[in-house]
C-alpha positions as a LaTeX table, in Angstrom:
\begin{tabular}{lrrr}
\hline
Residue & $x$ (\AA) & $y$ (\AA) & $z$ (\AA) \\
\hline
Met1 & 116.69 & $-63.94$ & 177.85 \\
Lys2 & 116.03 & $-67.70$ & 177.90 \\
Ala3 & 112.43 & $-67.07$ & 176.83 \\
Leu4 & 113.76 & $-65.24$ & 173.75 \\
Lys5 & 116.48 & $-67.75$ & 172.84 \\
Gly6 & 116.96 & $-68.09$ & 169.10 \\
His7 & 114.97 & $-64.98$ & 168.18 \\
Pro8 & 116.68 & $-63.30$ & 165.21 \\
Asn9 & 116.11 & $-59.81$ & 166.61 \\
Val10 & 117.50 & $-60.50$ & 170.09 \\
Val11 & 121.24 & $-60.58$ & 170.80 \\
Ala12 & 122.20 & $-64.22$ & 171.34 \\
Leu13 & 123.44 & $-65.36$ & 174.75 \\
Tyr14 & 125.97 & $-68.19$ & 174.38 \\
Ala15 & 127.05 & $-68.77$ & 177.99 \\
His16 & 126.82 & $-67.23$ & 181.43 \\
Thr17 & 128.09 & $-67.71$ & 184.95 \\
Ile18 & 127.78 & $-66.05$ & 188.35 \\
Leu19 & 130.96 & $-65.13$ & 190.22 \\
Asp20 & 130.82 & $-64.90$ & 194.00 \\
Met21 & 132.90 & $-61.84$ & 194.92 \\
Gly22 & 132.28 & $-62.14$ & 198.66 \\
Arg23 & 129.92 & $-59.32$ & 199.52 \\
Thr24 & 128.65 & $-59.09$ & 195.96 \\
Lys25 & 128.05 & $-61.32$ & 192.98 \\
Glu26 & 128.84 & $-60.56$ & 189.36 \\
Ala27 & 127.28 & $-62.05$ & 186.25 \\
Leu28 & 129.50 & $-62.78$ & 183.26 \\
Leu29 & 127.78 & $-63.15$ & 179.89 \\
Val30 & 129.18 & $-64.38$ & 176.59 \\
Met31 & 127.02 & $-62.82$ & 173.90 \\
Glu32 & 126.82 & $-62.44$ & 170.14 \\
Phe33 & 129.29 & $-59.86$ & 168.82 \\
Cys34 & 127.67 & $-56.89$ & 167.09 \\
Glu35 & 130.02 & $-54.24$ & 165.78 \\
Lys36 & 127.67 & $-51.24$ & 165.71 \\
Ser37 & 124.84 & $-49.77$ & 167.73 \\
Leu38 & 122.05 & $-47.66$ & 166.28 \\
Val39 & 123.68 & $-44.63$ & 167.90 \\
Asn40 & 126.90 & $-45.32$ & 165.96 \\
Val41 & 124.96 & $-45.57$ & 162.71 \\
Leu42 & 122.95 & $-42.39$ & 163.32 \\
Glu43 & 126.04 & $-40.38$ & 164.24 \\
Ser44 & 127.98 & $-41.59$ & 161.20 \\
Arg45 & 125.25 & $-40.47$ & 158.77 \\
Gly46 & 125.45 & $-36.76$ & 159.59 \\
Ala47 & 122.36 & $-35.23$ & 157.98 \\
Ala48 & 121.77 & $-38.12$ & 155.55 \\
Tyr49 & 118.32 & $-39.16$ & 156.72 \\
Phe50 & 116.96 & $-42.63$ & 156.05 \\
Glu51 & 114.48 & $-43.36$ & 153.29 \\
Glu52 & 111.10 & $-44.48$ & 154.59 \\
Lys53 & 111.67 & $-48.06$ & 153.47 \\
Gln54 & 114.86 & $-48.17$ & 155.57 \\
Val55 & 113.07 & $-46.67$ & 158.57 \\
Leu56 & 110.33 & $-49.28$ & 158.39 \\
Ser57 & 112.78 & $-52.16$ & 158.00 \\
Met58 & 114.81 & $-51.08$ & 161.05 \\
Phe59 & 111.78 & $-50.39$ & 163.20 \\
Arg60 & 110.18 & $-53.67$ & 162.17 \\
Asp61 & 113.16 & $-55.58$ & 163.59 \\
Val62 & 112.73 & $-53.83$ & 166.95 \\
Cys63 & 108.98 & $-54.44$ & 167.01 \\
Asn64 & 109.53 & $-58.13$ & 166.28 \\
Ala65 & 111.74 & $-58.41$ & 169.38 \\
Val66 & 109.26 & $-56.49$ & 171.53 \\
Phe67 & 106.40 & $-58.63$ & 170.21 \\
Ala68 & 108.24 & $-61.75$ & 171.38 \\
Met69 & 108.61 & $-60.23$ & 174.86 \\
His70 & 105.04 & $-58.99$ & 175.17 \\
Ser71 & 103.64 & $-62.32$ & 173.88 \\
Gln72 & 104.93 & $-64.36$ & 176.83 \\
Ser73 & 102.33 & $-65.86$ & 179.20 \\
Leu74 & 103.50 & $-63.16$ & 181.62 \\
Pro75 & 104.25 & $-60.23$ & 179.28 \\
Ile76 & 107.82 & $-58.99$ & 179.66 \\
Ala77 & 108.32 & $-55.23$ & 179.52 \\
His78 & 111.84 & $-54.25$ & 178.46 \\
Arg79 & 111.49 & $-50.77$ & 180.05 \\
Asp80 & 114.70 & $-49.37$ & 178.53 \\
Leu81 & 114.16 & $-49.40$ & 174.79 \\
Lys82 & 116.52 & $-46.85$ & 173.24 \\
Ala83 & 118.96 & $-46.40$ & 170.37 \\
Glu84 & 121.89 & $-47.49$ & 172.55 \\
Asn85 & 120.26 & $-50.89$ & 173.09 \\
Leu86 & 119.87 & $-51.72$ & 169.40 \\
Leu87 & 122.81 & $-53.47$ & 167.78 \\
Leu88 & 123.44 & $-54.36$ & 164.13 \\
Gly89 & 124.20 & $-58.06$ & 163.70 \\
Ser90 & 126.52 & $-59.60$ & 161.12 \\
Asp91 & 123.38 & $-60.94$ & 159.42 \\
Gly92 & 122.17 & $-57.38$ & 158.78 \\
Leu93 & 119.35 & $-57.58$ & 161.33 \\
Trp94 & 118.85 & $-55.17$ & 164.21 \\
Lys95 & 118.95 & $-56.86$ & 167.60 \\
Leu96 & 117.69 & $-55.81$ & 171.02 \\
Cys97 & 120.05 & $-56.09$ & 173.98 \\
Asp98 & 120.39 & $-55.14$ & 177.68 \\
Phe99 & 117.66 & $-57.01$ & 179.52 \\
Gly100 & 118.66 & $-55.88$ & 183.00 \\
Ser101 & 115.67 & $-53.54$ & 183.14 \\
Thr102 & 112.97 & $-56.08$ & 182.23 \\
Ser103 & 109.91 & $-56.58$ & 184.40 \\
Thr104 & 106.79 & $-58.73$ & 184.59 \\
Asn105 & 105.55 & $-56.82$ & 187.63 \\
His106 & 102.58 & $-55.03$ & 186.08 \\
Lys107 & 100.47 & $-53.25$ & 188.67 \\
Arg108 & 99.03 & $-50.06$ & 190.07 \\
Phe109 & 101.07 & $-48.66$ & 192.92 \\
Glu110 & 98.70 & $-47.74$ & 195.74 \\
Lys111 & 100.96 & $-47.19$ & 198.75 \\
Pro112 & 103.52 & $-44.37$ & 199.15 \\
Glu113 & 106.27 & $-46.84$ & 200.07 \\
Glu114 & 105.54 & $-48.88$ & 196.92 \\
Met115 & 105.71 & $-45.72$ & 194.84 \\
Gly116 & 109.04 & $-44.81$ & 196.40 \\
Ile117 & 110.53 & $-48.21$ & 195.58 \\
Glu118 & 109.18 & $-48.09$ & 192.03 \\
Glu119 & 110.47 & $-44.54$ & 191.52 \\
Asp120 & 113.94 & $-45.73$ & 192.55 \\
Asn121 & 113.73 & $-48.67$ & 190.11 \\
Ile122 & 112.59 & $-46.36$ & 187.33 \\
Arg123 & 115.42 & $-43.93$ & 187.96 \\
Lys124 & 118.00 & $-46.75$ & 187.90 \\
His125 & 116.73 & $-48.76$ & 184.95 \\
Thr126 & 115.07 & $-46.37$ & 182.50 \\
Thr127 & 116.21 & $-43.46$ & 180.33 \\
Pro128 & 114.45 & $-40.07$ & 180.78 \\
Ala129 & 114.04 & $-39.26$ & 177.07 \\
Tyr130 & 112.18 & $-42.56$ & 176.49 \\
Arg131 & 110.25 & $-42.67$ & 179.77 \\
Ala132 & 106.44 & $-42.94$ & 179.54 \\
Pro133 & 104.29 & $-40.42$ & 181.46 \\
Glu134 & 102.77 & $-43.05$ & 183.77 \\
Val135 & 106.16 & $-43.98$ & 185.22 \\
Glu136 & 107.03 & $-40.43$ & 186.23 \\
Met137 & 106.61 & $-39.91$ & 189.96 \\
Trp138 & 103.98 & $-37.23$ & 189.40 \\
Asp139 & 101.85 & $-39.70$ & 187.43 \\
Leu140 & 102.41 & $-42.64$ & 189.77 \\
Leu141 & 100.03 & $-40.71$ & 192.02 \\
Arg142 & 97.33 & $-41.12$ & 189.35 \\
Arg143 & 97.61 & $-44.87$ & 189.90 \\
Asp144 & 97.69 & $-45.80$ & 186.22 \\
Leu145 & 98.45 & $-49.45$ & 185.53 \\
Ile146 & 102.19 & $-49.74$ & 184.86 \\
Asn147 & 102.63 & $-52.51$ & 182.30 \\
Glu148 & 104.21 & $-53.32$ & 178.94 \\
Lys149 & 102.57 & $-50.23$ & 177.39 \\
Val150 & 105.61 & $-48.29$ & 178.67 \\
Asp151 & 107.49 & $-49.99$ & 175.82 \\
Ile152 & 105.00 & $-48.69$ & 173.26 \\
Trp153 & 105.77 & $-45.12$ & 174.31 \\
Ala154 & 109.50 & $-45.86$ & 174.13 \\
Leu155 & 109.07 & $-47.41$ & 170.68 \\
Ala156 & 107.49 & $-44.17$ & 169.48 \\
Cys157 & 110.43 & $-42.19$ & 170.87 \\
Leu158 & 112.77 & $-44.62$ & 169.12 \\
Leu159 & 110.93 & $-44.35$ & 165.79 \\
Tyr160 & 111.09 & $-40.55$ & 166.10 \\
Arg161 & 114.85 & $-40.78$ & 166.69 \\
Ile162 & 115.35 & $-43.05$ & 163.67 \\
Cys163 & 113.35 & $-40.67$ & 161.47 \\
Tyr164 & 114.65 & $-37.31$ & 162.65 \\
Phe165 & 118.00 & $-38.09$ & 164.33 \\
Arg166 & 116.92 & $-36.35$ & 167.53 \\
Ser167 & 114.75 & $-36.98$ & 170.57 \\
Ala168 & 111.04 & $-36.26$ & 170.63 \\
Phe169 & 111.42 & $-34.94$ & 174.16 \\
Asp170 & 114.06 & $-33.27$ & 176.25 \\
Gly171 & 114.54 & $-36.01$ & 178.83 \\
Glu172 & 114.90 & $-33.47$ & 181.62 \\
Ser173 & 111.55 & $-31.81$ & 180.88 \\
Lys174 & 109.06 & $-33.97$ & 182.78 \\
Leu175 & 106.21 & $-31.57$ & 182.07 \\
Gln176 & 106.84 & $-31.88$ & 178.33 \\
Ile177 & 106.57 & $-35.66$ & 178.59 \\
Leu178 & 103.54 & $-35.63$ & 180.89 \\
Asn179 & 101.69 & $-33.36$ & 178.46 \\
Gly180 & 102.86 & $-35.22$ & 175.36 \\
Asn181 & 104.30 & $-31.94$ & 174.07 \\
Tyr182 & 106.33 & $-32.71$ & 170.95 \\
Arg183 & 106.42 & $-31.67$ & 167.29 \\
Ile184 & 106.76 & $-33.64$ & 164.06 \\
Pro185 & 109.44 & $-31.82$ & 161.99 \\
Asp186 & 108.58 & $-30.67$ & 158.48 \\
Leu187 & 111.71 & $-32.34$ & 157.09 \\
Pro188 & 112.56 & $-35.04$ & 156.30 \\
Lys189 & 109.11 & $-35.83$ & 154.96 \\
Tyr190 & 107.61 & $-39.21$ & 155.78 \\
Ser191 & 104.17 & $-40.58$ & 154.94 \\
Ser192 & 101.24 & $-40.29$ & 157.31 \\
Ser193 & 101.59 & $-44.02$ & 158.02 \\
Val194 & 104.82 & $-43.28$ & 159.89 \\
Thr195 & 103.84 & $-40.01$ & 161.55 \\
Asp196 & 100.41 & $-41.35$ & 162.57 \\
Leu197 & 102.07 & $-44.38$ & 164.15 \\
Ile198 & 104.30 & $-42.07$ & 166.19 \\
Arg199 & 101.26 & $-40.07$ & 167.30 \\
Asp200 & 99.24 & $-43.18$ & 168.18 \\
Met201 & 102.03 & $-44.62$ & 170.30 \\
Leu202 & 102.73 & $-41.29$ & 172.03 \\
Gln203 & 99.33 & $-41.11$ & 173.68 \\
Ala204 & 99.69 & $-39.85$ & 177.26 \\
Ser205 & 97.26 & $-42.47$ & 178.58 \\
Pro206 & 98.56 & $-46.04$ & 178.22 \\
Asp207 & 94.98 & $-47.21$ & 177.55 \\
Asp208 & 94.93 & $-45.08$ & 174.38 \\
Arg209 & 98.11 & $-46.55$ & 172.92 \\
Pro210 & 98.02 & $-49.57$ & 170.60 \\
Asp211 & 99.47 & $-52.79$ & 171.93 \\
Ile212 & 102.46 & $-54.30$ & 170.13 \\
Thr213 & 100.24 & $-56.60$ & 168.03 \\
Gln214 & 98.26 & $-53.63$ & 166.70 \\
Ala215 & 101.38 & $-51.53$ & 166.13 \\
Arg216 & 103.15 & $-54.35$ & 164.30 \\
Ala217 & 100.12 & $-55.03$ & 162.11 \\
Leu218 & 100.06 & $-51.39$ & 160.98 \\
Leu219 & 103.79 & $-51.48$ & 160.39 \\
Asp220 & 103.70 & $-54.75$ & 158.44 \\
Trp221 & 100.93 & $-53.49$ & 156.16 \\
Lys222 & 102.89 & $-50.35$ & 155.33 \\
Phe223 & 106.11 & $-52.34$ & 154.82 \\
Ile224 & 104.41 & $-54.87$ & 152.51 \\
Ser225 & 102.63 & $-52.10$ & 150.60 \\
Ile226 & 105.90 & $-50.31$ & 149.87 \\
Asn227 & 107.66 & $-53.51$ & 148.78 \\
Leu228 & 104.79 & $-54.39$ & 146.44 \\
Gly229 & 104.72 & $-50.85$ & 145.06 \\
Met230 & 101.17 & $-50.29$ & 146.31 \\
Val231 & 102.06 & $-47.18$ & 148.30 \\
Ser232 & 104.74 & $-44.64$ & 147.53 \\
Cys233 & 107.11 & $-43.34$ & 150.19 \\
\hline
\end{tabular}
């Protein structure tokens, strides 16, 4: 989190210490207080879906945080982007939290023992409904490069959740995820700028997904266009 200190879309860390408990150690963190998570907000709205302008504003905050992570000299992958890890700050901005899953270890896993270790890490630190195809054990065998593009897939799943109040995938259906088998609901109706961004980021191959710079550029153009009245929602 030190690399992200002061970022408006990252939960602030004020102090920390490590306690030696004998056989184990525990980290204590003093962090910015945020009253609500995105899950709380979604559940409180019932069936009152967000307007497109609201969707873009919320998602833009998340993308700004991810951009800061991916722009480091060694790109940092969060690896557990989800609604539970987005908190609403007192300043009205959405903030990313829970950095215990982050990784700069971007590589292809060639050896069975490496794959086994990585599978265990994935199971512990990621959430099935947001998990990219290349980090499933079946696809580790394809030896795709595992890098920050896993966050792009998760961002698409998050955008889908913000738009439609449900998951794009059943987290237990690995085949559904591996095949990219999902459907854009007919309602609520959002512009093609939003639905195309979801589709672009939910490409099964990480090489076919935009990076965060490309995704944010598309998002910023749509956001600016709406605010200037150039494009209707």
